Every structure is written in structure tokens, then in C-alpha cells.
N, C-alpha and C positions, 0 to 999 in steps of 0.2 A: 504494500500500500504506500504509494508515493505521496509525501507531503513535504512542504518546505516551511521553515520557521522564519519569522520576521527578523530575528537577530542574526541570521546567517547571511544577510544581504551583502556585507562587506566581503565575506569569504567567497560568495558566489561571484561578485564582481572581480575579485582578484584572480579567480580561476579563469574567467573569461579573458582578462587582459593578458595573462601569462600563456595560455594555451590556445586561445581562439575559440571559435564556435564549436569545435570538436569536443570541447570539454563537456558539453551538455547534449551532444548528439546521440540520442537513443536509437535513431534509425528505425528499422522495422520492429525493434523490440519494445517500442513505446506502447503501453496499453492504451486502448481507446478511452476517451473521456466519457464518463457516465453523467447523466443529468437526473436531478431529483426535484421533487415538488412537495410543498406542504399541502396538506389536505384537511378538510373539515372532518372532525371526529366527534363522536358522541358516546358517552359511557352510560347513557340512560335514555329511555324513550319519553321521559317526562319533560314537560315544558313549563318552566316556572312562571312564565307570564301569559300562558295560553288563556284566553278568555278574559284577561284583565284590561285595564284602561290603556296599556301600551300596545295592544293589538291593533288599535286604530290610529296610533301616533306614527308620524314619520320620524325616523331616527337617522340623523346624519353622522356618518363615521369618518372622522378625520378633521384636520390633517394628522398624519402619523409620522413621527420623526424617529429615525433609527441612527445609531452611531455610524460614523463614517468608515470605521474599520470593517463594517459588514456590507458596505455599499460597493460590492464587487461581484462578478459572476461566480468566483470560486467559493466553495464552502470553507468557512473559517472555524477552527476548533481551538480549544484551550489546551495548551501544553503544560509543562511543569513551570513552576515559578511565575515569571512575568512573560512567558513566551506565548505567542499566538501562532498557530500553524495554518497555512493556506494550502489547501489541497491542490495537487497538480492535475489530477484526472477526475475530480468530482466537482461538478458545477451545478448551480441552480438553473432550472429550466426557465425561470422568469425572474425579474428583479425581486430581491427579497422583500423590499418594502411593499411592492404590489401584491406579492403572495401573502404576506402577513395581513394586509387589509382585506383581501378577498376571503381568506379563511375565517378571519374574525367576523366579517359581515355575515357569512353563511352560518356560523355558530350562533351569533346574536339573533338572527332571524329565526333560527330553529328554537332557541330557548324562549324567545318572546312569542312564538307562534304567529309570526307576521311576515309579510313580504314587502314591508315598507322600510327596509334598511337600505340607505343609499350611501355610496362612497364619495368622498371628497375628490375632486370638486363636482358638485351637483349643479344642475340647472337652476337658475334664479327663481323659476316659477314653482319649484318643489317646495311645498309648505312644511319645512322642517320644524318639528316641535321641540326636539332635543338634539343637541350636538355633543358627540363624544370625541375629545381630543386626547392623543396619547403621545408620551415622550418615553421612548425605550432607551434605557441606560445599558442594558446587557441582554443579549439573546444568543447564547452559544452553549457549548458543552464539550465534554471529552468523550471520545469514542469508547464505547463499552462502559461508560459511567453515567454521569448526570448532566442534564440540560437545565439551564437556569434562565428564566425570563424575569428581568427586573424592569418594571415599567410604572410610570406615573400616569394616571388618567383622570380626566375632568369631564363632568357633565354640565353643559350649559343649557338653559331653558329660556323661554320667552317670558316676559318681554325684555328687550335690550340685552340679550345674551347674559342673563344673570347666572353666576356660578352657583350651581346647586350641590355638586359633589366634587370633592378633591381628595383623591386617594392614591395610595402607593401599594403595588402588589409585587411580591417576590415569589415566583412559582417554580417548583422543581418537578422534574419527571425523569425517571430512570430509563436508560436505553435498554432495549431487549436484545442487543447484539453488539458486535464489534465494528459493524460497517456503517457506511453513510446512510443507507436506507433506514437502519434502526435509529440513527441520530435524527433524521428528518421526521420519523414517526413520533419520537419523543418531543421534538420541537412543536409538532402539530398538537400534541396533547397539552402542552403548556398554553397554547392559544385557546384551546377548548376550555380549559379551566379559567382563563382570563375572561372569556366570553360569558361564562356562568357568573363570575363576580360582577361584571358590568351589567348583565341582565338583572341580577339581584338588586343592584343599585338603582336601576331604572324603575323596576316594579315597586320599590319602596318609596318612590316619590309620590306625593299626593297632588 
């Protein structure tokens, strides 16, 4: 399993300057790049907001901000100490921020029992009743171990975008294998748990 570590950048550059492109030429032995996606998951058939007042409300999701170290095609994992590892042959099939928003929107809609969850930016004519904004501080994990989602989220309502809820969630999920597929599954589970927390916050609003 090929990975590279941020702290090895100087060594890699030295290798390139001393020996030329052949230093990294894997030729026909290079494994093919694999692509992974996050997906909406559910651990229960129950919908905490089904039939409640949120079923008729429009929920606007976003903006969602993620750390710049995650804003890349390659999957980033956490190594030892202060090291972050960037996969050589494991990429996201879509930008991580878009994937995060899509999966969270699906989970929210499922938990609330509604089809009125819209992602940012939405059209001006959409009568959004509540807006959920998120600031992700961490969203990564270690292969074969734990994924951590550290995120602050706010719910704004009408009129005048009043701040109704301001919370911080730290969510963990254990990976069920040593590969990137298991990592993506665990990351999806953390988003599902976040969706449950946000849906609970919405349904508790009067």
C-alpha cells in the first residue's frame, strides 16, 4: 500500500535532483489508482423528525468549510506523531467537501422525513426556514483504527438569520478493515451520526 508523508517532501525533492525522474519511475509496476466515495448510511429505520413540524420546513445546508489539508483528490490519513500521509493510489471520486455535503443532506432528509433539504448555494426563491452552517476542524483517520470528525455547526432561523443553535461535535467511528474502503465507510458513519445530532437539534426547536 503506497503512501507518502508530508514530512518526506525534502527527501523526495533531493532524490529527484540527484537522480532525475528515474528515481520515482515505477513503470508498468505502478498499481492502478483506486477511487472511493462517501455514502449515506443509516443504522436505524426510525426517523426522529418524521411527522413533526420540520417535515414541512425547508432546510438549507451550508456553507460547509473543511481544512485545506483535505482539499485535494488524494485521501489523507493520520500517521504517527504530527505526520499526515497522502495516498499515492487512493483518490476521492469527487471533491471531499461536495461529498460531505451530499451525504449529510441525504442523512438529514432521511432523519427528518422530508425532501426539503437543499444544499448551498440554493436559488433565491427557495423559502429556506432554517440554515445549517458547518466548520470542520478535522475529518480523517488511521487505516485499521479510528476516524474522527471534529466539527462546529450552527442553526440559523428567520427572521434576520437569528442564531438558534451553536454546537460542537466530536464523533468517532472504528474502521472495519485495513484498507481505504473501510476508512471511507467509517468516515461515512461519522457523517451519519452528525446528521442525527443536527436533526435532533432541529426537531427540538419550537
